[in-house]
Steps between C-alpha positions, in 0.01 A plus 500: 500500500131427553306679772163322509613260771639783711170687469312191620733467799472870586120497468476191721717660769288817496179296532648295786604819681153647454337182632727489805436867568124435505548275805767720661774252408365248751526196279372224727386160376347352815381678813572355843264719700273339759645156424363513146677404180312700239637597162520876453494737201353245261458739208836668559678166483313421180611831352861443604498152346369648177764773497774245563387302196543816291839553665610150398377564146713815492802306626447242225490780241821657633682166501380406152547837333813635669697222670478188286725475192190436289153621580272223632149600398354179642620600848319834471182336372503238776538771765207694352280191487595411859401849613157460345448156654587646840275797434191289426464308830594811695221697332248219557590499869500880501130500410404357838280734702421705188161552344313714255707736288838401645428131439396572141813707436727222623314230308551694177868545583539126559334431165758713318787356705395142428506568127839669536641202692364267231660703219833515683493122543430450129787738421745262668427240230445747215741786575524649150135547407410864434133452584589370847729798558223742407242318712739500794564873465126565471422303817778677687349834401152394612621343825728788593250774420219317679716440807567874524134575435399275791712710733333823387148354501531359852704767673463816286158485332441766237167594657655539844255247645560136583352231279184334630538122506124448514441723197475288185572806286844542658584133446382516139702814437816324623454235230425763236810696592712185469365451148608855422850409616503201266388712205753773587779242522403357161490849347845574644643178355344563158630857499852393594495227236373740234757767581777239493391376157487854360837585651686200361321503165546867417736682735719195556537443128608861444765472772 
């Protein structure tokens, strides 16, 4: 029994519930007030679409790992690649009406996500290449950590003060901090790889 798919599904459901709670569960697509037909909750619908792509990826993992007679890795990889290709246009659209620090943060996130989508696409044609696996894991670490960091930087700044979009120092620091995330992700991957080699070469041989 594999649980990764179930964790994806559970996480997606929690995120959907949190998003709906932020708008008091009034999920409306088009308003009809004053004879208007305006789309509502643009960013919330983008978030929900993103979460549903993760939900579908979790469903693909559950089907492949627990329901099919033989695990279908290609199905899992296709679902992951599809999630990234849905993520990219949503994030590009999400940057509308943003500027300064927030715009810079999202541009850096899109850069990492584009590389991740590219690696996942290559993996479909070269599924058994160790270097691609490691690069994919590295980009997932960078993308995931930076996505969480964006939330803290925009809504819970360490200084307690909001970022100033017109301050070039704040914009420059956002880029510098992203580079720190890249270096930290690389250090984490190297450490995990080194520990694994030592484990299998020495402790694994003794066992």
